[in-house]
C-alpha positions as CSV (number, residue, x, y, z in Angstrom):
1,M,72.8,118.9,115.7
2,V,76.4,118.5,115.3
3,T,79.1,120.4,117.2
4,G,80.7,123.0,115.2
5,T,79.6,124.4,111.9
6,V,78.7,121.0,110.2
7,D,76.3,120.9,107.7
8,V,74.1,118.0,107.9
9,R,72.5,117.9,104.5
10,R,72.4,114.4,103.0
11,G,73.3,113.8,99.2
12,S,75.7,112.2,97.0
13,D,78.3,115.1,96.6
14,F,80.9,112.3,97.1
15,A,80.6,110.9,93.9
16,G,81.4,113.7,91.8
17,L,85.1,113.7,93.8
18,C,85.2,110.2,93.1
19,R,84.8,110.6,89.3
20,Q,87.5,113.5,89.5
21,V,89.9,111.1,91.4
22,R,89.6,108.3,89.6
23,A,90.0,110.3,86.2
24,A,93.2,111.9,87.4
25,R,94.3,108.0,88.6
26,L,95.3,108.8,91.9
27,L,93.9,105.6,93.4
28,E,96.5,103.2,91.4
29,R,99.3,101.6,93.3
30,R,102.5,103.1,93.3
31,R,104.6,100.1,94.2
32,G,107.8,101.3,92.9
33,H,107.4,104.3,95.5
34,Y,106.6,101.7,98.0
35,A,109.7,99.0,97.2
36,A,111.8,102.3,97.5
37,R,110.6,103.8,100.7
38,I,110.5,100.1,102.2
39,A,113.9,99.2,101.6
40,V,115.5,103.1,103.0
41,T,113.0,102.2,106.6
42,G,114.4,98.8,106.4
43,L,117.8,99.5,105.7
44,A,117.7,102.5,108.4
45,F,116.1,99.7,110.9
46,A,118.8,97.3,110.6
47,A,121.5,100.2,110.8
48,L,120.5,101.2,113.9
49,W,120.3,97.4,115.2
50,W,123.8,97.2,113.9
51,M,125.0,100.6,116.1
52,F,123.7,99.2,119.2
53,A,126.0,96.0,118.6
54,V,128.8,98.2,117.9
55,V,128.4,101.1,120.6
56,G,127.9,98.2,123.2
57,G,127.2,99.2,126.9
58,S,127.8,102.6,126.4
59,W,125.7,105.4,127.8
60,Y,125.7,106.3,124.1
61,Q,123.5,104.0,123.6
62,M,120.5,106.2,124.5
63,I,121.5,108.3,121.5
64,V,120.6,104.8,119.3
65,A,117.4,104.3,121.5
66,A,116.4,108.3,120.7
67,A,116.8,107.3,116.7
68,M,115.3,104.0,117.3
69,G,112.2,105.6,118.5
70,M,111.8,107.6,115.2
71,V,112.7,104.8,113.0
72,F,109.9,102.6,114.6
73,T,108.0,105.2,113.8
74,Q,108.6,105.3,110.3
75,V,107.9,101.3,110.0
76,A,104.6,101.9,112.0
77,F,103.5,104.2,109.1
78,L,104.5,101.6,106.7
79,G,102.0,98.9,108.7
80,H,99.4,102.0,108.8
81,D,100.1,102.3,104.7
82,G,99.4,98.7,104.6
83,G,96.5,98.6,106.9
84,H,94.7,100.4,104.6
85,Q,95.5,98.5,101.3
86,Q,97.7,101.2,99.9
87,V,101.0,99.0,98.9
88,C,100.2,96.1,97.3
89,R,97.3,95.1,94.7
90,S,96.3,91.6,96.7
91,R,94.8,91.9,100.3
92,R,97.3,89.6,101.4
93,G,100.1,91.5,100.5
94,N,99.0,94.2,102.2
95,D,98.5,92.4,105.0
96,T,101.5,90.5,105.2
97,I,103.5,93.9,105.1
98,G,101.1,95.1,108.0
99,V,101.8,92.0,110.3
100,L,105.7,92.2,109.5
101,A,106.1,96.0,110.2
102,G,103.8,95.8,113.2
103,D,103.9,92.5,115.0
104,L,107.4,92.0,114.3
105,L,109.6,94.8,113.8
106,V,107.4,97.6,116.5
107,G,105.7,95.2,118.6
108,L,102.1,96.4,118.0
109,S,99.1,94.2,116.8
110,Y,98.1,94.6,113.6
111,G,94.1,93.1,113.6
112,W,93.9,95.1,116.7
113,W,95.0,98.0,115.3
114,V,93.2,97.2,112.0
115,D,89.8,96.8,114.0
116,K,90.2,100.0,116.2
117,H,91.4,102.3,113.4
118,S,88.6,101.3,111.0
119,R,86.1,102.1,113.6
120,H,87.6,105.8,113.9
121,H,87.5,106.3,110.1
122,A,84.2,105.2,109.5
123,H,83.0,107.7,112.5
124,P,85.9,110.2,113.1
125,N,84.9,111.9,116.1
126,Q,81.3,110.9,116.6
127,E,80.7,110.0,120.5
128,G,80.0,106.5,121.0
129,Y,81.6,105.6,117.8
130,D,85.1,106.9,117.2
131,P,87.3,105.0,119.8
132,D,89.8,107.8,119.2
133,I,88.0,109.6,121.5
134,G,86.8,107.2,123.9
135,D,86.9,107.6,127.7
136,G,90.4,107.3,129.0
137,V,92.8,109.0,130.5
138,L,92.1,112.1,129.1
139,A,88.8,113.8,128.2
140,F,88.0,114.7,124.5
141,T,84.4,115.5,125.0
142,T,81.8,117.4,127.8
143,T,80.1,114.2,128.6
144,Q,83.0,112.5,129.4
145,V,84.3,115.4,131.6
146,A,80.8,115.7,133.2
147,A,81.4,111.9,133.9
148,R,84.6,112.5,135.6
149,G,84.4,110.3,139.3
150,G,87.5,110.5,141.7
151,A,89.9,113.3,142.8
152,V,92.7,111.8,140.2
153,G,90.5,112.0,137.1
154,R,89.3,115.0,138.1
155,L,92.9,116.5,138.6
156,V,93.6,115.1,135.4
157,A,90.9,116.1,133.4
158,R,91.5,119.6,135.0
159,H,94.8,119.9,133.6
160,Q,95.0,117.5,130.8
161,A,96.4,120.2,128.2
162,W,99.5,120.8,130.2
163,L,99.7,116.5,131.0
164,F,99.1,116.1,127.3
165,F,102.4,115.5,125.9
166,P,104.2,114.3,128.9
167,L,101.3,111.6,129.2
168,L,102.7,110.7,125.3
169,T,105.7,109.4,126.2
170,L,103.3,106.1,127.9
171,E,101.8,105.7,124.7
172,G,104.5,103.2,123.4
173,I,103.7,101.1,126.1
174,N,100.2,101.7,126.1
175,L,100.1,100.2,122.6
176,H,102.2,97.3,123.5
177,V,100.0,95.8,126.3
178,A,96.7,96.7,124.0
179,S,98.3,94.7,121.5
180,L,99.0,91.9,123.9
181,R,95.8,91.7,125.5
182,S,94.0,91.9,122.4
183,L,95.8,88.9,121.1
184,L,95.4,87.0,124.0
185,Q,91.5,87.7,124.2
186,R,90.4,87.7,120.8
187,R,90.5,84.2,119.5
188,S,88.7,84.3,116.6
189,A,91.4,86.8,115.0
190,R,92.2,86.0,111.1
191,Y,95.8,86.4,111.8
192,R,95.7,85.7,115.4
193,R,98.5,82.4,115.9
194,V,101.0,84.5,113.1
195,E,100.4,87.5,115.0
196,L,101.1,85.6,118.5
197,A,104.3,84.2,116.8
198,L,105.9,87.3,115.4
199,F,104.8,89.3,118.8
200,A,106.7,86.7,121.0
201,V,109.9,87.2,118.8
202,H,109.9,91.0,118.6
203,I,109.6,90.8,122.6
204,A,112.0,88.3,123.0
205,G,114.6,89.9,120.8
206,Y,114.0,93.2,121.6
207,L,114.3,92.3,125.6
208,G,117.1,89.6,124.8
209,A,119.3,92.0,122.5
210,V,118.8,95.1,125.5
211,F,119.7,93.1,128.2
212,L,122.2,91.1,126.7
213,V,124.2,94.4,126.0
214,L,123.5,96.3,128.1
215,S,124.0,96.4,132.5
216,P,120.3,96.6,133.9
217,V,120.2,100.3,134.7
218,K,121.4,101.5,131.1
219,A,119.1,98.6,129.6
220,L,116.1,100.3,132.0
221,V,117.1,103.3,130.9
222,F,117.5,102.7,127.0
223,I,113.7,101.3,127.0
224,A,112.3,104.4,128.6
225,I,114.1,106.8,126.1
226,H,113.4,104.1,122.9
227,Q,109.4,103.6,124.5
228,G,109.0,107.4,125.3
229,V,110.1,108.6,121.9
230,F,108.5,106.0,120.4
231,G,105.0,106.8,122.2
232,L,105.7,110.7,121.6
233,Y,106.3,110.7,118.0
234,M,103.1,108.5,117.2
235,G,101.0,110.6,119.4
236,C,102.3,114.2,117.8
237,S,101.9,112.5,114.4
238,F,98.0,111.6,115.2
239,A,97.1,114.5,117.5
240,P,97.4,117.2,115.0
241,N,94.5,115.3,112.5
242,H,90.9,115.4,114.3
243,K,91.6,116.9,118.2
244,G,90.2,120.4,118.3
245,M,88.1,119.7,115.3
246,P,84.0,119.5,115.5
247,I,82.3,116.5,117.6
248,I,79.3,114.9,116.4
249,P,77.1,113.7,119.0
250,E,76.5,110.0,119.2
251,G,72.6,110.1,117.1
252,A,73.6,112.5,114.3
253,D,73.0,111.8,110.9
254,V,75.7,113.4,108.4
255,D,76.6,112.3,105.0
256,F,80.3,110.7,104.1
257,L,82.0,113.7,102.4
258,R,81.0,116.3,105.3
259,R,81.5,113.8,108.2
260,Q,85.1,113.1,107.0
261,V,85.9,116.4,105.7
262,L,84.6,118.8,108.7
263,T,86.2,116.4,111.6
264,S,89.7,116.3,110.2
265,R,92.6,118.7,109.9
266,N,95.5,119.4,107.3
267,V,99.2,120.2,108.6
268,R,100.8,122.7,105.9
269,G,104.4,121.7,104.8
270,G,106.5,120.7,102.2
271,W,108.1,117.1,101.1
272,F,110.2,117.1,104.6
273,T,106.3,117.6,106.7
274,D,105.1,114.9,104.2
275,L,108.4,112.4,105.5
276,L,107.9,113.4,109.3
277,L,103.9,112.5,109.6
278,G,103.9,109.8,106.9
279,G,101.5,111.6,104.9
280,L,99.0,111.8,108.1
281,N,99.2,115.4,107.2
282,Y,96.8,115.3,104.4
283,Q,94.4,113.7,106.8
284,V,91.3,115.1,104.9
285,E,92.1,113.7,101.8
286,H,93.2,110.7,103.8
287,H,89.9,110.1,105.1
288,L,88.2,110.6,102.0
289,F,90.1,108.0,99.9
290,P,92.0,105.6,103.1
291,N,93.1,103.1,100.4
292,M,94.6,106.3,98.1
293,P,98.9,105.6,98.0
294,R,100.5,107.7,100.2
295,P,102.6,109.5,97.0
296,S,99.4,110.6,95.6
297,L,97.8,112.5,98.6
298,R,99.5,115.8,98.1
299,R,98.1,115.7,94.3
300,A,94.6,114.9,95.6
301,Q,95.1,117.8,97.9
302,A,94.3,120.6,95.2
303,L,91.4,118.6,93.8
304,V,89.5,118.0,97.4
305,R,90.5,121.6,98.5
306,A,88.9,123.2,95.4
307,Y,85.5,120.6,95.7
308,C,85.1,121.7,99.0
309,H,85.1,125.1,98.3
310,D,82.6,124.9,95.2
311,H,80.5,122.8,97.4
312,R,81.0,125.6,100.5
313,I,82.4,122.7,102.7
314,T,84.7,124.2,105.5
315,Y,88.1,122.6,104.2
316,T,90.7,123.3,107.4
317,E,94.5,123.6,107.0
318,T,96.9,124.8,109.2
319,S,100.7,124.8,110.5
320,L,102.1,122.0,112.6
321,V,102.5,124.1,115.6
322,G,99.0,125.7,114.6
323,S,97.4,122.5,114.9
324,Y,98.9,121.4,118.4
325,L,97.5,124.5,119.9
326,A,94.2,123.9,118.9
327,A,94.5,120.6,120.2
328,L,95.8,122.1,123.3
329,R,93.0,124.9,123.5
330,H,90.3,122.6,123.1
331,L,91.7,120.2,125.8
332,H,91.9,123.2,128.2
333,A,88.5,124.3,127.6
334,L,87.0,120.9,128.2
335,G,88.4,121.0,131.8
336,A,87.6,124.5,132.6
337,P,84.4,123.5,134.2
338,L,86.3,121.4,136.7
339,R,88.6,123.9,137.3
340,V,86.2,126.1,138.3
341,R,84.6,123.6,140.9
342,G,88.2,123.5,142.2
């Protein structure tokens, strides 16, 4: 049985929704939109590095560092879209965008991320399958809480709701380290040699520029602010999507439509929310149609919401603040047994 109000009926309900989406031509490529988005994001990325060179050794560079953290995340969103084959008609074109955005500009392994993210999309919030709720620093399931050993592990789990946002500031560094580890270990990865080369160029260029322009102390502060903002922004963009939504037990069998809709949460908002969250605020639609171009998600929402209503499938949508509160309440509730034990 699935945790929460999840209907485990099987069937072909998704086929009807697919027909509606295809009839509305929402899966067609939006090359003009992406050309403009890539150009604007690329200009912002280049402008910040130009500003970095102009500002020089001043402490004002810390403002540049924070801005870079924001723009790096927007570049990562483009890599995300490429990884889902949303941008170009060919896989090679999408993979090129993903490798350049990820390995070269941001310093994240595209191949590692695609593998991990694909497993998440196949089994969102399902124990034993979804790497995003795998055992780590935080506990996302009752099983993980029960298995917590060691004083530090139990302490973190007890207070994980309070630690959630502070720990996100370390997520950028964690992503870089995981990427490097994957590139060194996974010798059969499809683009491994290209990724290694571009990843090395990124690290050498980034550290070289920062330590060439800034004093050692300022360079370290710059890196801390930049990577902290990047990790926090990335984490805050992905956290509203599934945290606090129903958890599917490892052996449960749920049809595709309900598995994707019931474990996902949308975030209400207008064009600014779309920009801020890189389209991830339409998480339900994105999970149902991962290769749907980002600008088509808003139009698809009306179709998906109505279809779920007709089929009596709970469609969850909340404010951005509400999504964070739901995630924090979930984490706090999971840690309750450890707080009772002391």
